[in-house]
C-alpha positions in Angstrom: 22.7 39.4 -34.6 23.4 37.2 -31.6 20.7 35.3 -29.8 22.7 34.7 -26.6 26.0 35.9 -25.3 26.7 32.5 -23.7 28.5 29.7 -25.6 26.3 27.5 -27.8 26.7 24.5 -25.6 25.4 26.3 -22.6 22.5 27.7 -24.6 21.6 24.3 -25.9 21.8 22.7 -22.4 19.6 25.4 -20.9 17.1 25.0 -23.7 16.9 21.3 -23.2 16.6 21.9 -19.4 13.7 24.3 -20.1 11.9 21.7 -22.3 12.5 19.1 -19.6 11.1 21.3 -16.8 8.0 22.1 -18.9 7.4 18.4 -19.5 7.8 17.5 -15.9 5.8 20.3 -14.4 3.2 20.5 -17.1 -0.1 18.8 -17.6 1.5 15.5 -18.5 3.2 15.3 -15.1 -0.1 15.7 -13.2 -1.8 13.2 -15.6 0.9 10.7 -14.7 -0.2 10.8 -11.0 -3.0 8.4 -11.6 -3.2 7.0 -8.0 -2.4 10.2 -6.1 -5.7 11.3 -4.4 -6.7 14.9 -4.3 -8.8 16.7 -1.6 -12.2 15.5 -3.0 -11.0 11.9 -3.1 -10.0 12.1 0.6 -13.4 13.6 1.3 -15.1 10.7 -0.5 -13.0 8.2 1.4 -14.0 9.9 4.7 -17.6 9.4 3.9 -17.0 5.7 3.0 -15.1 5.1 6.2 -17.6 6.8 8.4 -20.5 4.9 6.7 -18.7 1.7 7.2 -18.0 2.4 10.8 -21.8 3.1 11.3 -22.6 -0.2 9.5 -20.3 -2.1 11.7 -21.7 -0.6 14.9 -25.3 -1.2 13.8 -24.6 -4.9 13.2 -22.2 -5.2 16.1 -19.3 -6.3 14.0 -15.9 -6.2 15.6 -13.0 -4.7 13.6 -10.7 -7.7 14.4 -13.2 -10.3 13.2 -12.2 -12.2 10.0 -15.6 -11.5 8.4 -15.2 -7.8 9.0 -11.8 -7.8 7.4 -13.1 -9.6 4.3 -16.1 -7.3 4.1 -13.8 -4.2 4.2 -11.5 -5.7 1.6 -14.6 -6.3 -0.6 -15.8 -2.8 0.0 -12.5 -1.3 -1.1 -12.6 -3.3 -4.3 -16.0 -2.1 -5.3 -14.9 1.6 -5.1 -14.5 2.4 -8.8 -12.5 5.6 -8.5 -8.8 4.7 -8.3 -7.8 7.8 -6.4 -10.6 7.4 -3.9 -9.6 3.7 -3.4 -6.0 4.9 -2.9 -7.2 7.3 -0.1 -9.0 4.5 1.8 -7.0 2.8 4.5 -5.9 -0.7 3.8 -6.2 -1.9 7.4 -9.6 -2.1 8.9 -8.2 -1.2 12.3 -7.5 2.3 10.9 -11.2 3.1 10.7 -11.3 4.3 14.3 -8.4 6.6 13.6 -10.0 7.9 10.4 -13.1 8.9 12.4 -10.8 11.2 14.5 -8.3 12.6 12.0 -9.6 11.8 8.5 -8.0 9.8 5.6 -5.8 12.7 4.5 -3.9 12.9 7.7 -3.8 9.1 8.1 -2.0 8.9 4.8 0.8 11.2 6.0 3.9 9.2 6.8 4.9 11.1 10.0 1.5 12.1 11.3 0.9 11.2 14.9 
């Protein structure tokens, strides 16, 4: 009784390819994406950015002020969820853009 009509080497290579694909596309692959934000993380980042922008407007802080930049840097560090922190813009100047398009679109490399 034959298992496969193909030569053994081809069968063995297709079996190893199958195992490799299951490993890459399975649960372990998605668990390896520790810093890749999902939709909920972008939504949390949007709330943080909008709240920060309101705070800056309330206290009349300019985005190019060194104190504002240090404050934004500190605020990013206290976000405990790694994926939400990854969704936040690094540059404070991007807060105005986030208000218009959101953090998800801001993170796209070719979005204009």
